[in-house]
C-alpha positions in Angstrom: 24.5 44.2 88.9 22.0 45.2 91.4 23.8 43.0 93.5 27.3 44.5 92.8 25.2 48.1 93.2 23.1 46.9 96.7 27.2 45.9 97.7 29.0 49.5 97.2 26.4 50.8 98.4 26.7 49.1 102.1 29.7 49.1 101.8 28.8 53.2 101.5 26.4 53.2 104.3 29.6 51.4 106.0 32.4 54.1 106.0 30.1 57.5 105.8 28.1 58.2 109.0 25.0 57.9 107.4 23.5 56.2 104.5 22.2 58.1 101.6 21.0 55.5 98.6 20.5 59.3 96.9 24.1 59.9 97.2 25.2 56.8 94.5 22.3 58.2 92.5 23.9 61.5 92.6 27.2 60.1 91.9 25.8 57.9 88.9 24.1 61.0 87.1 27.6 63.2 87.5 29.6 60.3 85.7 27.1 59.9 83.5 26.9 64.6 82.9 30.6 64.2 82.3 31.2 61.6 80.0 28.8 63.6 77.8 30.5 66.3 78.5 33.5 65.5 77.0 31.8 63.2 74.2 30.1 66.7 73.3 33.4 68.2 73.6 35.8 65.8 71.5 33.6 66.8 68.3 
């Protein structure tokens, strides 16, 4: 799992002009928050 995350972050580092691991973490948090909100709205 961590190897996949490292590979993904490496690809992002190659594509983006700056290397920001925090960007990946923020994206993860955004996905988790969106899932939480959608689950809350479904009730």
